[in-house]
C-alpha positions as CSV (number, residue, x, y, z in Angstrom):
1,P,96.8,78.6,136.1
2,G,94.7,76.0,136.6
3,E,95.3,72.1,136.5
4,T,96.4,72.6,133.2
5,S,98.5,75.2,132.2
6,M,100.4,76.6,129.1
7,R,103.5,79.1,128.3
8,A,101.6,81.7,127.2
9,A,103.6,86.0,126.8
10,W,100.7,88.3,127.6
11,Y,100.6,92.2,128.8
12,E,98.4,94.2,131.2
13,R,99.2,97.5,129.5
14,Q,100.7,99.3,126.9
15,G,104.2,100.0,126.4
16,P,107.7,99.6,125.2
17,A,108.0,96.3,125.0
18,H,110.5,95.6,127.7
19,E,108.9,97.0,130.6
20,V,104.8,95.4,129.6
21,L,105.5,92.0,127.6
22,E,105.5,89.1,130.1
23,V,105.9,85.4,130.0
24,G,104.6,82.8,132.2
25,D,102.1,80.1,132.9
26,L,98.3,80.4,132.3
27,D,95.2,78.4,132.4
28,D,95.0,76.2,128.6
29,P,91.9,78.4,126.8
30,M,89.0,75.3,125.9
31,P,87.6,75.8,122.2
32,G,83.5,76.7,122.8
33,P,80.5,76.1,120.1
34,G,82.2,77.0,116.6
35,E,85.2,77.0,117.5
36,V,88.5,75.5,117.2
37,R,91.5,75.0,119.4
38,L,95.6,75.1,117.8
39,R,98.2,73.8,119.5
40,L,100.5,76.7,118.0
41,L,104.1,75.5,117.1
42,F,104.4,78.9,115.2
43,S,103.3,82.6,116.1
44,G,103.4,85.3,113.1
45,L,104.1,89.0,114.6
46,H,103.3,92.5,111.8
47,P,103.7,96.0,112.8
48,G,100.1,96.1,113.1
49,D,101.0,93.4,116.3
50,V,103.5,95.5,117.5
51,K,101.4,99.0,117.0
52,K,98.7,97.9,119.6
53,R,101.1,96.7,122.3
54,G,102.3,100.0,122.1
55,D,99.0,102.0,121.7
56,T,100.1,103.6,117.7
57,F,96.7,104.1,117.3
58,G,96.0,105.5,120.9
59,S,93.2,103.5,120.4
60,G,93.7,101.8,124.4
61,L,93.9,98.7,126.1
62,P,90.8,96.7,125.3
63,Y,90.9,94.2,127.4
64,S,92.7,93.6,130.9
65,L,95.3,91.2,129.6
66,V,96.2,90.5,125.9
67,I,98.2,87.6,124.2
68,P,99.3,89.4,121.3
69,H,99.8,88.4,117.8
70,S,97.1,87.2,115.1
71,D,98.2,85.0,113.4
72,G,100.3,81.5,113.8
73,A,99.8,77.3,112.3
74,G,99.9,74.8,114.2
75,Q,97.1,71.8,114.3
76,V,93.4,71.2,115.5
77,D,93.8,69.6,119.0
78,A,89.8,70.2,119.9
79,V,86.6,71.5,118.5
80,G,84.2,72.5,120.3
81,D,80.2,72.1,119.7
82,R,78.6,72.7,115.9
83,V,82.1,72.2,114.4
84,D,83.3,68.9,112.1
85,A,85.4,66.3,114.4
86,A,87.4,65.6,111.0
87,W,89.5,68.9,111.5
88,L,91.4,67.4,114.5
89,G,94.1,66.2,113.7
90,Q,94.9,68.9,110.5
91,R,97.5,71.6,109.9
92,V,96.7,74.5,109.6
93,W,97.1,78.2,109.9
94,C,95.0,81.0,111.6
95,F,94.2,84.6,110.6
96,G,92.4,87.0,113.2
97,A,93.1,85.1,116.3
98,Q,93.4,88.5,118.7
99,S,91.2,90.9,115.9
100,Y,88.0,91.3,118.5
101,R,89.4,88.7,120.6
102,A,91.8,89.1,123.5
103,R,94.1,85.8,123.7
104,G,96.2,85.4,119.9
105,T,99.0,83.5,119.3
106,A,101.1,84.4,120.9
107,A,101.3,80.8,123.8
108,E,101.3,77.1,122.9
109,F,97.4,77.4,122.5
110,T,94.6,79.3,121.4
111,V,91.4,79.3,120.3
112,V,89.8,80.7,117.6
113,P,86.6,80.7,115.5
114,E,86.2,78.1,113.0
115,E,85.9,80.6,110.5
116,R,89.6,81.1,110.9
117,I,91.3,78.7,110.1
118,A,92.7,76.8,107.2
119,R,94.4,73.5,106.5
120,L,97.7,73.8,105.1
121,P,98.8,72.1,102.2
122,D,101.2,69.4,102.3
123,G,105.1,70.6,101.9
124,V,104.4,74.4,103.0
125,P,106.5,74.8,106.1
126,L,104.9,76.0,109.4
127,E,107.2,79.4,109.8
128,E,105.2,80.2,106.1
129,A,101.7,79.8,107.0
130,A,102.1,81.3,110.5
131,S,103.0,84.9,108.6
132,I,100.7,85.5,106.4
133,G,97.2,85.9,107.7
134,I,97.7,89.5,108.2
135,P,100.1,90.7,105.0
136,G,98.4,87.9,102.8
137,I,94.4,88.6,103.3
138,T,95.5,92.7,103.3
139,A,97.0,92.2,99.5
140,H,94.4,90.1,98.8
141,R,91.6,92.4,99.5
142,A,94.0,95.5,97.9
143,V,93.8,93.2,95.0
144,D,90.4,91.8,95.0
145,V,89.0,95.8,94.8
146,A,89.7,97.0,91.4
147,G,87.4,94.2,90.3
148,P,88.9,92.4,87.0
149,L,92.8,92.3,86.7
150,A,93.4,90.0,83.7
151,G,95.0,92.6,81.3
152,R,96.1,95.8,83.7
153,T,98.5,97.1,84.5
154,V,98.8,97.5,88.8
155,L,101.5,99.8,90.4
156,V,102.2,98.0,94.5
157,Q,103.8,100.5,96.7
158,G,106.1,98.9,98.9
159,A,106.2,96.5,96.8
160,A,109.8,94.8,99.0
161,G,107.1,94.8,102.0
162,A,105.3,91.3,103.4
163,V,101.9,93.7,101.9
164,G,103.2,93.9,98.4
165,A,105.1,91.3,98.0
166,C,101.9,89.4,98.0
167,A,99.8,91.9,96.3
168,I,102.1,91.2,93.8
169,H,101.9,87.7,93.3
170,L,97.7,88.0,94.0
171,A,97.4,90.5,91.3
172,H,100.2,88.6,89.2
173,R,98.0,85.4,89.8
174,R,95.1,87.6,88.3
175,G,96.7,88.6,85.2
176,A,97.5,91.8,85.9
177,R,100.7,94.0,84.9
178,V,103.0,94.9,88.2
179,L,104.5,97.2,88.8
180,G,107.0,97.4,91.8
181,S,107.7,100.7,93.7
182,V,111.1,99.8,96.2
183,R,112.8,102.7,98.7
184,R,116.0,100.4,98.2
185,P,118.5,99.1,95.5
186,E,119.2,96.0,97.0
187,Q,115.6,95.6,97.5
188,E,114.4,95.5,93.3
189,E,114.7,91.4,93.5
190,T,112.2,91.2,96.1
191,A,110.0,92.2,94.0
192,R,111.0,90.8,91.1
193,R,110.9,87.2,92.7
194,A,107.2,87.7,94.2
195,G,106.5,88.5,89.7
196,A,106.9,92.7,88.9
197,S,107.6,92.5,85.5
198,E,108.8,96.1,86.4
199,V,110.7,97.6,89.5
200,V,112.1,100.7,90.1
201,T,114.0,102.7,93.1
202,A,113.2,105.7,94.3
203,G,114.8,109.0,93.4
204,E,114.7,111.6,91.5
205,G,112.9,110.8,88.4
206,L,110.3,108.6,89.9
207,E,107.4,110.0,87.9
208,E,109.4,110.1,85.0
209,R,110.2,106.0,85.0
210,L,107.1,104.2,85.7
211,R,105.2,106.6,83.3
212,S,107.6,105.4,80.4
213,F,105.9,101.3,81.4
214,A,101.8,102.9,81.6
215,P,102.1,106.1,79.3
216,G,98.7,105.5,79.0
217,G,98.0,105.5,82.9
218,L,97.8,103.1,86.0
219,D,94.5,101.3,86.0
220,H,95.3,101.2,89.9
221,I,97.5,101.2,92.8
222,V,98.4,99.9,95.5
223,E,99.5,102.1,98.3
224,V,101.5,101.8,101.7
225,A,102.3,105.9,102.0
226,F,99.1,107.3,101.8
227,A,99.5,110.7,102.3
228,A,103.1,110.9,101.1
229,N,102.2,109.2,97.7
230,L,99.1,110.5,96.8
231,E,99.4,113.7,94.5
232,L,101.9,110.8,92.4
233,D,99.7,108.1,92.5
234,L,96.9,110.6,91.2
235,A,99.3,112.0,88.8
236,L,99.7,108.3,87.3
237,L,96.4,106.9,87.5
238,R,94.5,106.6,83.8
239,N,90.8,108.0,84.1
240,G,88.8,106.1,86.0
241,G,91.6,104.6,88.2
242,S,91.5,103.4,91.5
243,I,94.2,103.4,95.2
244,A,93.7,100.4,98.0
245,T,95.7,102.0,100.8
246,Y,96.4,99.7,103.7
247,A,98.7,102.5,105.7
248,T,100.2,105.7,105.6
249,D,102.9,107.4,107.1
250,A,100.6,110.7,108.3
251,P,97.6,110.4,109.9
252,H,95.7,113.3,108.3
253,P,96.4,113.8,104.7
254,E,95.3,116.8,103.4
255,L,93.7,115.5,99.9
256,P,93.2,117.3,96.6
257,F,89.8,116.8,96.1
258,W,89.4,118.0,92.4
259,P,91.9,116.8,90.9
260,L,90.8,113.5,92.7
261,V,86.7,113.6,91.0
262,F,88.0,114.8,87.4
263,A,89.9,111.9,87.1
264,N,87.0,109.7,88.6
265,V,89.7,108.3,90.7
266,S,87.9,104.9,93.4
267,V,90.4,105.1,96.6
268,Y,89.6,102.1,98.5
269,F,90.8,102.3,102.8
270,L,91.6,99.0,103.7
271,G,91.7,98.0,107.6
272,S,92.4,94.0,108.2
273,D,90.3,93.3,111.3
274,D,87.4,94.7,109.4
275,F,87.1,93.0,106.2
276,S,83.9,91.2,106.3
277,P,83.9,87.5,106.7
278,E,83.4,86.7,103.4
279,A,86.2,88.3,101.9
280,K,88.7,86.8,104.7
281,S,87.3,83.3,103.7
282,R,88.3,84.3,100.0
283,A,91.6,85.4,100.7
284,A,92.4,82.7,102.6
285,T,90.8,80.2,99.9
286,E,93.4,81.9,97.8
287,L,96.3,82.2,99.5
288,S,96.0,78.5,100.9
289,D,95.8,77.3,97.2
290,A,99.1,80.0,96.3
291,L,100.7,77.7,98.8
292,A,99.9,74.3,97.3
293,E,101.3,75.8,93.9
294,G,104.6,76.3,95.8
295,W,104.8,79.9,96.1
296,R,106.6,81.0,99.8
297,P,106.2,84.6,100.0
298,F,108.6,85.4,102.7
299,G,111.9,82.4,102.4
300,K,113.4,84.1,105.5
301,F,112.4,84.1,109.3
302,D,114.0,85.7,112.3
303,R,112.6,83.3,114.8
304,Y,113.0,83.7,118.4
305,P,111.3,81.3,121.3
306,L,108.2,82.7,123.2
307,A,110.8,83.9,126.4
308,A,112.4,86.7,123.6
309,I,109.3,88.0,122.7
310,A,110.1,91.1,123.7
311,S,113.5,91.9,121.3
312,A,111.1,90.4,118.6
313,H,108.9,93.5,119.1
314,E,112.1,95.3,119.1
315,Q,113.3,94.0,115.7
316,V,109.8,94.4,114.2
317,E,109.8,98.4,115.5
318,K,113.1,98.9,113.9
319,G,112.0,97.9,110.4
320,Q,114.3,96.0,108.8
321,P,114.6,92.6,110.6
322,D,116.6,90.0,108.0
323,G,113.9,88.2,107.0
324,K,109.8,87.8,108.9
325,V,109.8,87.6,112.2
326,V,108.8,84.4,113.9
327,L,108.3,83.2,117.7
328,D,109.0,79.2,117.5
329,L,107.0,78.3,120.0
330,A,108.9,74.4,120.6
331,A,112.2,76.6,121.2
332,Q,113.4,77.1,124.4
């Protein structure tokens, strides 16, 4: 490291968390034109971050050294050329810090393009803001692609997950009637708190129970398990309905082509790294507005110090953390 260094976590090869993640000192980053530097206080950790480190998608290591995590929250402490100096000192949250970039938020400082930060409303806990980027923007897109939702009926599959809970709130905010499905009874309260008018737990008779709440058919479905739920979704949609999916339980699902055609179903495949800048900007604005209005999408957090990042990754891999997993970058 040079004269100015920061604490950071990184990996130089992909594999199990405790084998590849390192913690130590790296050179402080400096913002270039159109960029800002954040002094980070919390780094949000999501399944996608864990999958990148483990090479779940088989895309390999895109950089010789990767500081993981795309989401974070803190304070702008330096700006590059062509950036308004009014950002200096502002509390912000950032998204996409490690989207097509090598250095994310698992560090004391990160540098991101100006368009990847959003002002943090007063009173919003930094942990909430540090966790909202990937799930919130994914949920916003999953709801947005359906067009106007006022008076329409939306089903959110996986309603207790981070994306699901955000999608419920955003669809409800737009005036939709929102149904939610969860895997276990103890998850029902999470979906109701997000704004679902009806919540059903997976099991025998699921189709009939959902149909009883929407006998005319669903207008739109936000889907977390595309392969497993496609036949059910198709049975529940009205003619001309739509599905927005951001995850699947099987990477090569078989499509019932003619039933989809005859029902005029639109299917949207959503990859958060590749949303347009305009879509991300719209999402960030609405998410900040919702936070300012008092929305707290997560509320409960499992906090880890930077030195314990490998344990944090393993907690996410287990799939049932007690709360949203974050790195507390001020903790020792």
